[in-house]
Backbone as JSON, one array per atom type, in Angstrom:
{
  "sequence": "MTEASEMDSNTRSGPDRRLDPMALAASASTVAAAVMLVLGLFGRIGVYTGAVEMMERWHLFFRPTLLGTIAGMVEAAVVTFPVAWLVAWLYNVFTRR",
  "N": [[43.3, -25.23, 9.44], [40.51, -26.08, 7.57], [38.89, -24.96, 4.52], [36.18, -25.62, 4.47], [35.55, -25.92, 7.16], [35.74, -23.33, 8.0], [33.56, -22.09, 6.96], [30.32, -20.86, 7.68], [27.93, -22.84, 9.35], [25.29, -22.48, 8.66], [25.32, -21.54, 6.09], [24.4, -22.08, 2.82], [25.47, -23.58, -0.1], [26.25, -24.33, -3.51], [24.78, -27.01, -5.51], [22.6, -27.77, -3.94], [21.12, -25.64, -3.05], [18.29, -24.03, -1.76], [15.25, -22.13, -1.7], [13.35, -20.63, 0.88], [10.02, -20.68, 0.67], [8.03, -19.4, 2.29], [9.5, -17.49, 3.72], [10.52, -15.88, 1.65], [8.11, -14.97, 0.53], [6.97, -13.56, 2.7], [8.91, -11.58, 3.05], [8.86, -10.23, 0.56], [6.22, -9.32, 0.58], [6.31, -7.55, 2.71], [8.06, -5.61, 1.7], [6.52, -4.72, -0.49], [4.33, -3.58, 0.85], [5.66, -1.53, 2.21], [6.53, 0.04, 0.07], [4.07, 0.97, -0.86], [3.35, 2.5, 1.34], [5.32, 4.52, 1.22], [4.64, 5.64, -1.27], [2.09, 6.57, -0.64], [2.73, 8.54, 1.24], [4.26, 10.22, -0.41], [2.23, 11.01, -2.17], [0.66, 12.55, -0.49], [2.31, 14.75, 0.02], [2.77, 15.72, -2.46], [4.82, 14.84, -4.18], [6.43, 12.99, -6.78], [4.07, 12.57, -8.33], [3.2, 11.36, -10.66], [3.84, 8.61, -10.35], [2.24, 8.06, -8.16], [-0.31, 8.48, -9.26], [-0.33, 6.38, -11.13], [-0.32, 4.17, -9.4], [-2.79, 4.53, -8.22], [-4.43, 3.94, -10.38], [-3.75, 1.27, -10.95], [-4.16, -0.18, -8.61], [-6.81, -1.34, -6.67], [-7.66, -0.34, -4.15], [-5.91, 1.68, -3.33], [-5.29, 5.02, -2.41], [-4.11, 8.4, -2.08], [-4.57, 8.98, 0.71], [-4.94, 8.65, 4.3], [-6.5, 6.34, 5.02], [-6.72, 5.18, 2.45], [-4.04, 4.68, 1.87], [-3.36, 2.79, 3.83], [-5.15, 0.75, 3.12], [-4.14, 0.23, 0.55], [-1.6, -0.72, 1.23], [-2.27, -3.11, 2.54], [-3.54, -4.43, 0.42], [-1.4, -4.64, -1.44], [0.38, -6.3, 0.0], [-1.17, -8.63, 0.29], [-1.6, -9.42, -2.36], [1.02, -9.75, -3.27], [2.11, -11.78, -1.67], [1.22, -14.56, -2.39], [2.24, -14.66, -5.0], [5.04, -14.31, -4.72], [5.57, -16.55, -3.1], [4.93, -18.59, -4.88], [6.89, -18.16, -6.85], [9.26, -18.8, -5.41], [8.7, -21.48, -4.8], [8.52, -22.62, -7.39], [11.15, -22.1, -8.23], [12.53, -23.83, -6.5], [11.51, -26.26, -7.42], [12.51, -26.35, -10.06], [15.24, -26.37, -9.63], [15.85, -28.77, -8.51], [17.6, -31.86, -8.27]],
  "CA": [[41.86, -25.17, 9.37], [40.09, -26.22, 6.17], [37.92, -23.97, 4.06], [34.84, -26.07, 4.84], [35.31, -25.68, 8.58], [35.63, -21.9, 8.2], [32.25, -21.61, 6.51], [29.24, -20.92, 8.65], [27.12, -24.04, 9.13], [24.01, -22.09, 8.08], [25.51, -21.11, 4.71], [24.13, -23.12, 1.84], [26.04, -23.26, -1.39], [26.28, -25.47, -4.41], [23.53, -27.39, -6.18], [21.51, -28.05, -3.01], [20.56, -24.37, -2.56], [16.83, -23.94, -1.83], [14.63, -20.94, -1.13], [12.22, -20.85, 1.78], [8.91, -19.93, 0.07], [7.35, -18.53, 3.25], [10.37, -16.36, 4.04], [10.55, -14.99, 0.5], [6.79, -14.34, 0.41], [6.82, -12.57, 3.77], [9.82, -10.46, 2.77], [8.34, -9.48, -0.59], [4.99, -8.64, 1.01], [6.71, -6.42, 3.55], [8.6, -4.59, 0.81], [5.4, -4.16, -1.25], [3.57, -2.7, 1.75], [6.49, -0.35, 2.47], [6.48, 0.88, -1.13], [2.78, 1.64, -0.85], [3.42, 3.54, 2.37], [6.11, 5.63, 0.68], [3.84, 6.3, -2.3], [1.03, 7.31, 0.04], [3.34, 9.76, 1.79], [4.58, 11.09, -1.55], [0.98, 11.57, -2.66], [0.21, 13.59, 0.45], [3.15, 15.95, -0.06], [2.82, 16.17, -3.85], [6.05, 14.43, -4.84], [6.26, 11.82, -7.64], [2.64, 12.44, -8.55], [2.97, 10.4, -11.74], [3.86, 7.26, -9.78], [1.06, 7.95, -7.3], [-1.46, 8.32, -10.15], [-0.29, 5.02, -11.68], [-0.75, 3.24, -8.36], [-4.24, 4.68, -8.07], [-5.09, 3.24, -11.49], [-3.44, -0.15, -10.94], [-4.59, -0.84, -7.37], [-8.22, -1.1, -6.4], [-7.94, 0.37, -2.9], [-4.92, 2.71, -3.0], [-5.53, 6.46, -2.61], [-3.13, 9.1, -1.24], [-5.15, 9.39, 1.98], [-4.53, 7.71, 5.35], [-7.22, 5.07, 4.84], [-6.36, 4.62, 1.16], [-2.67, 4.17, 1.96], [-3.41, 1.55, 4.61], [-5.8, -0.25, 2.27], [-3.19, -0.12, -0.5], [-0.56, -1.54, 1.83], [-2.83, -4.45, 2.75], [-3.74, -5.02, -0.91], [-0.09, -4.99, -2.01], [0.91, -7.45, 0.72], [-1.99, -9.81, 0.0], [-1.37, -9.82, -3.76], [2.43, -10.12, -3.44], [2.46, -12.99, -0.93], [1.15, -15.81, -3.15], [3.11, -14.6, -6.18], [6.42, -14.57, -4.28], [5.62, -17.93, -2.65], [4.95, -19.42, -6.09], [8.21, -18.0, -7.47], [10.21, -19.6, -4.63], [8.36, -22.89, -4.97], [8.95, -23.01, -8.73], [12.61, -22.13, -8.22], [12.95, -25.07, -5.85], [11.17, -27.37, -8.32], [13.39, -26.36, -11.22], [16.64, -26.58, -9.26], [16.04, -30.1, -7.94], [18.44, -32.78, -9.07]],
  "C": [[41.45, -25.23, 7.89], [39.06, -25.16, 5.82], [36.5, -24.34, 4.48], [34.55, -25.77, 6.31], [35.2, -24.19, 8.89], [34.27, -21.35, 7.81], [31.23, -21.77, 7.63], [28.37, -22.13, 8.34], [25.75, -23.72, 8.53], [24.11, -21.67, 6.62], [25.28, -22.29, 3.79], [24.74, -22.69, 0.52], [26.02, -24.52, -2.24], [24.9, -25.81, -4.94], [22.36, -27.66, -5.25], [20.87, -26.79, -2.44], [19.05, -24.36, -2.78], [16.38, -22.61, -1.23], [13.51, -21.36, -0.19], [11.05, -20.03, 1.25], [8.21, -18.98, 1.04], [8.19, -17.3, 3.58], [10.41, -15.37, 2.88], [9.22, -14.25, 0.36], [6.58, -13.28, 1.47], [7.7, -11.35, 3.52], [9.29, -9.6, 1.63], [7.08, -8.72, -0.22], [5.31, -7.42, 1.87], [7.25, -5.28, 2.69], [7.47, -3.93, 0.01], [4.58, -3.2, -0.39], [4.36, -1.42, 2.04], [6.49, 0.59, 1.27], [5.16, 1.63, -1.2], [2.74, 2.75, 0.2], [4.18, 4.76, 1.86], [5.32, 6.38, -0.39], [2.68, 7.09, -1.7], [1.55, 8.61, 0.64], [3.7, 10.74, 0.68], [3.32, 11.75, -2.1], [0.47, 12.7, -1.78], [1.02, 14.88, 0.34], [3.34, 16.43, -1.5], [4.1, 15.86, -4.6], [5.77, 13.15, -5.63], [4.79, 11.55, -7.93], [2.32, 11.48, -9.69], [2.91, 8.97, -11.23], [2.63, 7.03, -8.9], [-0.19, 7.73, -8.16], [-1.49, 6.92, -10.77], [-0.76, 4.01, -10.64], [-2.26, 3.33, -8.12], [-4.99, 3.93, -9.17], [-4.91, 1.73, -11.38], [-3.95, -0.89, -9.71], [-5.99, -0.39, -7.01], [-8.44, -0.18, -5.2], [-7.01, 1.55, -2.6], [-5.42, 4.11, -3.37], [-4.52, 7.19, -1.73], [-3.76, 9.74, 0.0], [-4.69, 8.38, 3.03], [-5.19, 6.34, 5.15], [-6.84, 4.39, 3.52], [-4.95, 4.05, 1.14], [-2.64, 2.86, 2.73], [-4.05, 0.43, 3.79], [-4.87, -0.69, 1.14], [-2.06, -0.99, 0.01], [-1.04, -2.98, 2.04], [-3.0, -5.16, 1.4], [-2.41, -5.47, -1.51], [0.49, -6.23, -1.32], [0.15, -8.72, 0.38], [-1.75, -10.31, -1.42], [0.06, -10.35, -3.93], [2.75, -11.46, -2.79], [2.36, -14.26, -1.77], [2.05, -15.81, -4.4], [4.56, -14.92, -5.79], [6.57, -16.01, -3.79], [5.73, -18.87, -3.85], [6.3, -19.33, -6.8], [9.24, -18.85, -6.73], [9.95, -21.09, -4.81], [8.81, -23.39, -6.34], [10.47, -23.05, -8.84], [13.11, -23.44, -7.62], [12.64, -26.29, -6.71], [12.18, -27.47, -9.46], [14.86, -26.58, -10.88], [16.87, -27.92, -8.6], [16.91, -30.94, -8.86], [17.75, -34.08, -9.24]]
}
């Protein structure tokens, strides 16, 4: 059995590697929303208050309340999606042959 036949057919390697911009953007948005959820929970219990205060300053809608946490999660996902999509798209442009 050759090495090529042992590799999974879905595995991409070599110079033709591409990123799926939608998949990367969706993944990054999910992670950003999860981070906001964790920070909202930390704010409610009084842990990592410095990080919570920074998020309150940097994000328009985030507050350590239920509504503020949900709004912060939506804001983080909406802001992260186009940035991550653009990163994947640019990666694909710069790695073309």
